[in-house]
C-alpha positions in Angstrom: -76.9 -163.4 77.0 -77.4 -165.3 80.3 -80.7 -166.8 81.4 -81.1 -167.8 85.0 -83.8 -170.5 84.9 -86.1 -168.2 82.9 -88.1 -170.2 80.3 -87.3 -173.5 82.1 -89.7 -172.4 84.8 -92.4 -173.4 82.3 -91.6 -177.1 82.9 -90.4 -176.9 86.5 -92.5 -174.8 88.9 -95.8 -175.4 87.0 -95.2 -179.1 87.1 -94.1 -179.3 90.7 -96.9 -177.2 92.0 -99.5 -178.6 89.5 -100.3 -175.1 88.2 -101.1 -176.3 84.7 -102.0 -179.8 83.6 -99.3 -182.2 82.3 -101.0 -182.0 78.8 -99.9 -178.3 78.8 -96.4 -178.3 80.4 -95.3 -181.5 78.7 -95.6 -179.7 75.2 -93.3 -177.0 76.4 -90.2 -179.1 76.0 -90.5 -179.0 72.2 -91.0 -175.2 72.4 -87.8 -174.9 74.5 -85.8 -177.0 72.0 -87.2 -174.9 69.1 -86.3 -171.6 70.8 -82.8 -172.8 71.5 -82.5 -174.1 67.9 -83.4 -170.6 66.7 -80.8 -169.1 69.0 -78.2 -171.4 67.6 -79.3 -170.6 64.0 -78.8 -166.9 64.8 -75.2 -167.6 65.9 -75.7 -167.9 69.7 -73.9 -170.6 71.5 -76.2 -172.2 74.1 -74.6 -173.8 77.1 -76.8 -174.9 80.1 -75.5 -175.6 83.6 -77.4 -177.4 86.3 -75.7 -176.6 89.6 -76.4 -179.5 91.8 -76.0 -179.2 95.5 -77.2 -181.5 98.3 -80.1 -180.6 100.5 -77.7 -180.3 103.4 -75.4 -177.9 101.6 -78.5 -175.8 100.5 -79.6 -175.5 104.2 -76.0 -174.5 105.2 -76.0 -171.8 102.6 -79.4 -170.5 103.8 -78.0 -170.3 107.3 -75.0 -168.3 106.0 -77.4 -165.9 104.3 -79.3 -165.5 107.6 -76.1 -164.9 109.6 -74.4 -162.5 107.2 -76.0 -159.0 106.9 -74.4 -158.7 103.4 -76.3 -161.8 102.3 -79.7 -161.2 104.1 -81.2 -159.8 100.9 -80.9 -163.2 99.3 -83.1 -165.1 101.7 -86.9 -165.7 101.2 -89.5 -167.7 103.0 -90.0 -169.8 99.9 -86.3 -170.9 100.2 -87.5 -173.0 103.1 -91.0 -173.9 102.1 -89.9 -175.2 98.7 -87.5 -177.7 100.3 -90.4 -180.0 100.9 -90.7 -180.4 97.1 -87.0 -181.4 96.6 -87.7 -184.8 95.2 -90.4 -183.4 92.8 -87.9 -180.7 91.6 -85.2 -183.2 91.1 -87.5 -185.3 89.0 -88.7 -182.3 87.0 -85.1 -181.1 86.4 -84.0 -184.6 85.3 -86.8 -184.7 82.8 -86.1 -181.2 81.6 -82.4 -182.0 81.0 -83.2 -185.3 79.3 -85.7 -183.7 76.9 -83.8 -180.5 76.1 -80.2 -181.4 76.0 -79.0 -181.4 72.4 -75.7 -181.3 70.7 -76.3 -177.6 69.9 -77.6 -176.8 73.4 -76.1 -179.2 75.9 -76.8 -179.5 79.6 -73.8 -179.8 82.0 -74.5 -181.1 85.5 -72.0 -179.5 87.8 -71.5 -180.8 91.3 -71.7 -177.6 93.3 -71.3 -178.3 97.0 -67.8 -176.8 96.7 -67.9 -173.5 95.0 -64.2 -173.7 93.9 -65.0 -176.9 92.0 -68.2 -175.4 90.5 -66.3 -172.4 89.3 -63.4 -174.5 87.9 -65.8 -176.8 86.0 -67.8 -174.0 84.5 -64.7 -172.0 83.6 -63.2 -175.0 81.9 -66.3 -175.6 79.8 -66.6 -172.0 78.8 -62.9 -171.8 77.8 -63.2 -175.0 75.8 -66.3 -173.6 74.1 -64.6 -170.3 73.3 -61.5 -172.1 72.0 -63.8 -174.3 69.7 -65.4 -171.1 68.4 -61.9 -170.1 67.1 -62.8 -166.4 67.5 -60.8 -163.9 65.4 -60.7 -160.1 65.6 -62.5 -158.5 62.7 -60.3 -157.0 60.0 -60.1 -153.2 59.9 -62.6 -151.5 57.6 -60.3 -148.6 56.9 -56.9 -148.0 55.4 -54.7 -148.1 58.6 -51.6 -146.9 56.8 -53.4 -143.9 55.4 -54.6 -143.0 58.9 -51.1 -143.5 60.4 -49.6 -141.2 57.8 -52.2 -138.5 58.1 -52.6 -138.4 61.8 -49.3 -139.5 63.1 -47.4 -137.0 60.9 -49.8 -134.2 61.9 -49.3 -135.0 65.6 -45.5 -134.9 65.2 -45.7 -131.5 63.4 -47.8 -130.1 66.3 -45.3 -131.2 68.9 
């Protein structure tokens, strides 16, 4: 499963915009860690990526969205109005990563001004994770030889 920010909004937007008091959002880090611990116990591998771009690159990407009719759907007014909170978001993200990066659910900060590098870095981490999982195909639950004999010979006789 893939989460795109999702439950981390509980320690980001609410903090930056002072929606709930610090006494409330600061307790949510423990809940996030507990949720991810439960995911891992259930057999899920949790990998978190923070895709870091510069404010200049972000603005350039917004302009491309405005100029390209195929990307217009991506642009919102809040893309621009939220830029004034950049330093507060960076601080909130840094705290979130510090308080929720664990060996079972690590954060990876990916420099993302260049999409080719972002894609390469993420792909490499995912491939390494999959390799470490040492995945194997499940063993058949039926007698394959019996099926071969029964159906293969029946097919040959019909031809």
